[in-house]
Backbone atoms as SQL, in Angstrom:
CREATE TABLE atoms (id INTEGER PRIMARY KEY, chain TEXT, resi INTEGER, resn TEXT, atom TEXT, x REAL, y REAL, z REAL);
INSERT INTO atoms VALUES
  (1, 'A', 1, 'MET', 'N', 7.754, 25.808, -39.187),
  (2, 'A', 1, 'MET', 'CA', 7.209, 25.926, -37.836),
  (3, 'A', 1, 'MET', 'C', 7.790, 24.818, -36.957),
  (4, 'A', 2, 'GLU', 'N', 8.185, 25.170, -35.753),
  (5, 'A', 2, 'GLU', 'CA', 8.783, 24.217, -34.834),
  (6, 'A', 2, 'GLU', 'C', 7.736, 23.306, -34.211),
  (7, 'A', 3, 'ASN', 'N', 8.193, 22.125, -33.778),
  (8, 'A', 3, 'ASN', 'CA', 7.337, 21.199, -33.060),
  (9, 'A', 3, 'ASN', 'C', 7.058, 21.783, -31.675),
  (10, 'A', 4, 'LYS', 'N', 5.801, 21.944, -31.319),
  (11, 'A', 4, 'LYS', 'CA', 5.442, 22.570, -30.046),
  (12, 'A', 4, 'LYS', 'C', 4.791, 21.589, -29.088),
  (13, 'A', 5, 'GLU', 'N', 5.034, 20.311, -29.297),
  (14, 'A', 5, 'GLU', 'CA', 4.479, 19.293, -28.408),
  (15, 'A', 5, 'GLU', 'C', 5.410, 19.062, -27.229),
  (16, 'A', 6, 'ILE', 'N', 4.824, 18.706, -26.108),
  (17, 'A', 6, 'ILE', 'CA', 5.603, 18.331, -24.931),
  (18, 'A', 6, 'ILE', 'C', 5.569, 16.813, -24.832),
  (19, 'A', 7, 'THR', 'N', 6.734, 16.216, -24.754),
  (20, 'A', 7, 'THR', 'CA', 6.835, 14.765, -24.685),
  (21, 'A', 7, 'THR', 'C', 7.064, 14.308, -23.243),
  (22, 'A', 8, 'ILE', 'N', 6.957, 13.021, -23.040),
  (23, 'A', 8, 'ILE', 'CA', 7.248, 12.446, -21.724),
  (24, 'A', 8, 'ILE', 'C', 8.698, 12.725, -21.356),
  (25, 'A', 9, 'ALA', 'N', 9.585, 12.645, -22.326),
  (26, 'A', 9, 'ALA', 'CA', 10.996, 12.952, -22.073),
  (27, 'A', 9, 'ALA', 'C', 11.168, 14.401, -21.619),
  (28, 'A', 10, 'ASP', 'N', 10.401, 15.321, -22.214),
  (29, 'A', 10, 'ASP', 'CA', 10.448, 16.726, -21.794),
  (30, 'A', 10, 'ASP', 'C', 10.008, 16.867, -20.339),
  (31, 'A', 11, 'LEU', 'N', 8.974, 16.145, -19.958),
  (32, 'A', 11, 'LEU', 'CA', 8.485, 16.202, -18.577),
  (33, 'A', 11, 'LEU', 'C', 9.519, 15.626, -17.614),
  (34, 'A', 12, 'GLY', 'N', 10.199, 14.570, -18.020),
  (35, 'A', 12, 'GLY', 'CA', 11.273, 14.011, -17.198),
  (36, 'A', 12, 'GLY', 'C', 12.408, 15.011, -17.029),
  (37, 'A', 13, 'LEU', 'N', 12.735, 15.716, -18.092),
  (38, 'A', 13, 'LEU', 'CA', 13.766, 16.750, -18.027),
  (39, 'A', 13, 'LEU', 'C', 13.328, 17.885, -17.104),
  (40, 'A', 14, 'LEU', 'N', 12.066, 18.270, -17.189),
  (41, 'A', 14, 'LEU', 'CA', 11.534, 19.317, -16.312),
  (42, 'A', 14, 'LEU', 'C', 11.640, 18.905, -14.846),
  (43, 'A', 15, 'LYS', 'N', 11.357, 17.651, -14.570),
  (44, 'A', 15, 'LYS', 'CA', 11.487, 17.134, -13.202),
  (45, 'A', 15, 'LYS', 'C', 12.931, 17.268, -12.724),
  (46, 'A', 16, 'ASN', 'N', 13.868, 16.923, -13.596),
  (47, 'A', 16, 'ASN', 'CA', 15.285, 17.042, -13.242),
  (48, 'A', 16, 'ASN', 'C', 15.693, 18.505, -13.036),
  (49, 'A', 17, 'ILE', 'N', 15.151, 19.400, -13.844),
  (50, 'A', 17, 'ILE', 'CA', 15.449, 20.828, -13.705),
  (51, 'A', 17, 'ILE', 'C', 14.940, 21.348, -12.357),
  (52, 'A', 18, 'ILE', 'N', 13.732, 20.948, -11.973),
  (53, 'A', 18, 'ILE', 'CA', 13.185, 21.370, -10.678),
  (54, 'A', 18, 'ILE', 'C', 14.076, 20.867, -9.548),
  (55, 'A', 19, 'ASP', 'N', 14.495, 19.621, -9.647),
  (56, 'A', 19, 'ASP', 'CA', 15.359, 19.039, -8.622),
  (57, 'A', 19, 'ASP', 'C', 16.684, 19.798, -8.543),
  (58, 'A', 20, 'LEU', 'N', 17.288, 20.057, -9.677),
  (59, 'A', 20, 'LEU', 'CA', 18.557, 20.777, -9.716),
  (60, 'A', 20, 'LEU', 'C', 18.412, 22.199, -9.178),
  (61, 'A', 21, 'ALA', 'N', 17.353, 22.893, -9.593),
  (62, 'A', 21, 'ALA', 'CA', 17.139, 24.267, -9.133),
  (63, 'A', 21, 'ALA', 'C', 16.929, 24.318, -7.619),
  (64, 'A', 22, 'SER', 'N', 16.198, 23.348, -7.079),
  (65, 'A', 22, 'SER', 'CA', 15.974, 23.353, -5.634),
  (66, 'A', 22, 'SER', 'C', 17.261, 23.032, -4.884),
  (67, 'A', 23, 'THR', 'N', 18.084, 22.161, -5.447),
  (68, 'A', 23, 'THR', 'CA', 19.369, 21.833, -4.836),
  (69, 'A', 23, 'THR', 'C', 20.282, 23.055, -4.789),
  (70, 'A', 24, 'ARG', 'N', 20.189, 23.888, -5.816),
  (71, 'A', 24, 'ARG', 'CA', 21.031, 25.084, -5.895),
  (72, 'A', 24, 'ARG', 'C', 20.423, 26.291, -5.191),
  (73, 'A', 25, 'GLY', 'N', 19.285, 26.112, -4.550),
  (74, 'A', 25, 'GLY', 'CA', 18.673, 27.186, -3.781),
  (75, 'A', 25, 'GLY', 'C', 17.984, 28.249, -4.621),
  (76, 'A', 26, 'ALA', 'N', 17.435, 27.849, -5.760),
  (77, 'A', 26, 'ALA', 'CA', 16.799, 28.812, -6.668),
  (78, 'A', 26, 'ALA', 'C', 15.424, 29.277, -6.189),
  (79, 'A', 27, 'PHE', 'N', 14.842, 28.565, -5.246),
  (80, 'A', 27, 'PHE', 'CA', 13.496, 28.904, -4.778),
  (81, 'A', 27, 'PHE', 'C', 13.561, 29.444, -3.360),
  (82, 'A', 28, 'ARG', 'N', 12.707, 30.402, -3.069),
  (83, 'A', 28, 'ARG', 'CA', 12.596, 30.931, -1.708),
  (84, 'A', 28, 'ARG', 'C', 11.841, 29.922, -0.849),
  (85, 'A', 29, 'ALA', 'N', 12.036, 30.014, 0.436),
  (86, 'A', 29, 'ALA', 'CA', 11.386, 29.081, 1.358),
  (87, 'A', 29, 'ALA', 'C', 9.871, 29.104, 1.200),
  (88, 'A', 30, 'ALA', 'N', 9.296, 30.278, 1.014),
  (89, 'A', 30, 'ALA', 'CA', 7.843, 30.398, 0.877),
  (90, 'A', 30, 'ALA', 'C', 7.329, 29.755, -0.408),
  (91, 'A', 31, 'GLU', 'N', 8.194, 29.543, -1.379),
  (92, 'A', 31, 'GLU', 'CA', 7.803, 28.948, -2.658),
  (93, 'A', 31, 'GLU', 'C', 7.939, 27.424, -2.662),
  (94, 'A', 32, 'MET', 'N', 8.650, 26.885, -1.704),
  (95, 'A', 32, 'MET', 'CA', 8.981, 25.465, -1.721),
  (96, 'A', 32, 'MET', 'C', 7.758, 24.553, -1.658),
  (97, 'A', 33, 'LYS', 'N', 6.716, 24.955, -0.956),
  (98, 'A', 33, 'LYS', 'CA', 5.519, 24.114, -0.867),
  (99, 'A', 33, 'LYS', 'C', 4.918, 23.904, -2.258),
  (100, 'A', 34, 'GLU', 'N', 4.740, 24.997, -3.008),
  (101, 'A', 34, 'GLU', 'CA', 4.163, 24.899, -4.348),
  (102, 'A', 34, 'GLU', 'C', 5.077, 24.142, -5.292),
  (103, 'A', 35, 'VAL', 'N', 6.361, 24.417, -5.196),
  (104, 'A', 35, 'VAL', 'CA', 7.325, 23.715, -6.048),
  (105, 'A', 35, 'VAL', 'C', 7.279, 22.216, -5.738),
  (106, 'A', 36, 'GLY', 'N', 7.247, 21.882, -4.470),
  (107, 'A', 36, 'GLY', 'CA', 7.183, 20.477, -4.057),
  (108, 'A', 36, 'GLY', 'C', 5.909, 19.791, -4.512),
  (109, 'A', 37, 'GLU', 'N', 4.796, 20.510, -4.449),
  (110, 'A', 37, 'GLU', 'CA', 3.526, 19.929, -4.895),
  (111, 'A', 37, 'GLU', 'C', 3.543, 19.636, -6.393),
  (112, 'A', 38, 'VAL', 'N', 4.067, 20.568, -7.174),
  (113, 'A', 38, 'VAL', 'CA', 4.158, 20.351, -8.622),
  (114, 'A', 38, 'VAL', 'C', 5.132, 19.211, -8.924),
  (115, 'A', 39, 'TYR', 'N', 6.248, 19.185, -8.214),
  (116, 'A', 39, 'TYR', 'CA', 7.234, 18.115, -8.388),
  (117, 'A', 39, 'TYR', 'C', 6.612, 16.752, -8.079),
  (118, 'A', 40, 'ASP', 'N', 5.860, 16.677, -6.995),
  (119, 'A', 40, 'ASP', 'CA', 5.209, 15.417, -6.627),
  (120, 'A', 40, 'ASP', 'C', 4.180, 14.982, -7.669),
  (121, 'A', 41, 'LYS', 'N', 3.396, 15.936, -8.192),
  (122, 'A', 41, 'LYS', 'CA', 2.414, 15.609, -9.238),
  (123, 'A', 41, 'LYS', 'C', 3.108, 15.120, -10.501),
  (124, 'A', 42, 'LEU', 'N', 4.176, 15.792, -10.862),
  (125, 'A', 42, 'LEU', 'CA', 4.932, 15.410, -12.054),
  (126, 'A', 42, 'LEU', 'C', 5.542, 14.026, -11.885),
  (127, 'A', 43, 'THR', 'N', 6.089, 13.754, -10.727),
  (128, 'A', 43, 'THR', 'CA', 6.669, 12.444, -10.442),
  (129, 'A', 43, 'THR', 'C', 5.601, 11.352, -10.514),
  (130, 'A', 44, 'ALA', 'N', 4.450, 11.594, -9.915),
  (131, 'A', 44, 'ALA', 'CA', 3.365, 10.607, -9.940),
  (132, 'A', 44, 'ALA', 'C', 2.876, 10.370, -11.368),
  (133, 'A', 45, 'PHE', 'N', 2.760, 11.432, -12.151),
  (134, 'A', 45, 'PHE', 'CA', 2.335, 11.300, -13.535),
  (135, 'A', 45, 'PHE', 'C', 3.330, 10.465, -14.332),
  (136, 'A', 46, 'LEU', 'N', 4.609, 10.771, -14.188),
  (137, 'A', 46, 'LEU', 'CA', 5.630, 10.023, -14.926),
  (138, 'A', 46, 'LEU', 'C', 5.665, 8.555, -14.501),
  (139, 'A', 47, 'GLU', 'N', 5.499, 8.289, -13.218),
  (140, 'A', 47, 'GLU', 'CA', 5.461, 6.906, -12.743),
  (141, 'A', 47, 'GLU', 'C', 4.256, 6.169, -13.326),
  (142, 'A', 48, 'ALA', 'N', 3.109, 6.844, -13.416),
  (143, 'A', 48, 'ALA', 'CA', 1.905, 6.225, -13.985),
  (144, 'A', 48, 'ALA', 'C', 2.095, 5.932, -15.468),
  (145, 'A', 49, 'VAL', 'N', 2.734, 6.841, -16.185),
  (146, 'A', 49, 'VAL', 'CA', 2.980, 6.635, -17.612),
  (147, 'A', 49, 'VAL', 'C', 3.905, 5.437, -17.825),
  (148, 'A', 50, 'VAL', 'N', 4.952, 5.346, -17.021),
  (149, 'A', 50, 'VAL', 'CA', 5.884, 4.226, -17.131),
  (150, 'A', 50, 'VAL', 'C', 5.171, 2.909, -16.813),
  (151, 'A', 51, 'ALA', 'N', 4.343, 2.899, -15.771),
  (152, 'A', 51, 'ALA', 'CA', 3.605, 1.688, -15.408),
  (153, 'A', 51, 'ALA', 'C', 2.636, 1.286, -16.510),
  (154, 'A', 52, 'GLN', 'N', 1.974, 2.268, -17.119),
  (155, 'A', 52, 'GLN', 'CA', 1.040, 1.981, -18.202),
  (156, 'A', 52, 'GLN', 'C', 1.779, 1.422, -19.418),
  (157, 'A', 53, 'ALA', 'N', 2.917, 1.993, -19.742),
  (158, 'A', 53, 'ALA', 'CA', 3.706, 1.508, -20.879),
  (159, 'A', 53, 'ALA', 'C', 4.189, 0.087, -20.624),
  (160, 'A', 54, 'LYS', 'N', 4.594, -0.186, -19.391),
  (161, 'A', 54, 'LYS', 'CA', 5.067, -1.529, -19.037),
  (162, 'A', 54, 'LYS', 'C', 3.924, -2.539, -19.147),
  (163, 'A', 55, 'ALA', 'N', 2.727, -2.158, -18.698),
  (164, 'A', 55, 'ALA', 'CA', 1.565, -3.042, -18.788),
  (165, 'A', 55, 'ALA', 'C', 1.202, -3.317, -20.240),
  (166, 'A', 56, 'GLN', 'N', 1.296, -2.301, -21.084),
  (167, 'A', 56, 'GLN', 'CA', 1.006, -2.493, -22.505),
  (168, 'A', 56, 'GLN', 'C', 2.026, -3.420, -23.148),
  (169, 'A', 57, 'GLU', 'N', 3.292, -3.277, -22.791),
  (170, 'A', 57, 'GLU', 'CA', 4.332, -4.159, -23.319),
  (171, 'A', 57, 'GLU', 'C', 4.076, -5.605, -22.912),
  (172, 'A', 58, 'GLU', 'N', 3.680, -5.806, -21.660),
  (173, 'A', 58, 'GLU', 'CA', 3.407, -7.154, -21.175),
  (174, 'A', 58, 'GLU', 'C', 2.206, -7.753, -21.897),
  (175, 'A', 59, 'THR', 'N', 1.191, -6.928, -22.163),
  (176, 'A', 59, 'THR', 'CA', 0.012, -7.400, -22.887),
  (177, 'A', 59, 'THR', 'C', 0.377, -7.803, -24.307),
  (178, 'A', 60, 'VAL', 'N', 1.159, -6.988, -24.981),
  (179, 'A', 60, 'VAL', 'CA', 1.591, -7.298, -26.343),
  (180, 'A', 60, 'VAL', 'C', 2.449, -8.574, -26.348),
  (181, 'A', 61, 'ALA', 'N', 3.355, -8.687, -25.388),
  (182, 'A', 61, 'ALA', 'CA', 4.214, -9.865, -25.321),
  (183, 'A', 61, 'ALA', 'C', 3.402, -11.130, -25.065),
  (184, 'A', 62, 'SER', 'N', 2.382, -11.050, -24.201),
  (185, 'A', 62, 'SER', 'CA', 1.593, -12.241, -23.912),
  (186, 'A', 62, 'SER', 'C', 0.689, -12.604, -25.092),
  (187, 'A', 63, 'ASN', 'N', 0.273, -11.612, -25.863),
  (188, 'A', 63, 'ASN', 'CA', -0.564, -11.878, -27.025),
  (189, 'A', 63, 'ASN', 'C', 0.226, -12.414, -28.210),
  (190, 'A', 64, 'THR', 'N', 1.524, -12.138, -28.237),
  (191, 'A', 64, 'THR', 'CA', 2.368, -12.621, -29.334),
  (192, 'A', 64, 'THR', 'C', 3.121, -13.875, -28.940),
  (193, 'A', 65, 'GLY', 'N', 2.964, -14.291, -27.697),
  (194, 'A', 65, 'GLY', 'CA', 3.588, -15.527, -27.236),
  (195, 'A', 65, 'GLY', 'C', 5.049, -15.394, -26.906),
  (196, 'A', 66, 'GLU', 'N', 5.519, -14.200, -26.639),
  (197, 'A', 66, 'GLU', 'CA', 6.937, -14.005, -26.294),
  (198, 'A', 66, 'GLU', 'C', 7.198, -14.271, -24.843);
């Protein structure tokens, strides 16, 4: 059975796919609002995950004296 989990890297790739598809005109004008809203949510989520990971790294580094 294949791994069916979605990773942060998969979400980053999806963001890039949306960007590429919109650049190539894959979406109709009437669809752009929804596509943009999903893109913005995905971007905000990925930024929050990166910020959380960075904060955890800083906490670990300060606790280990690095």
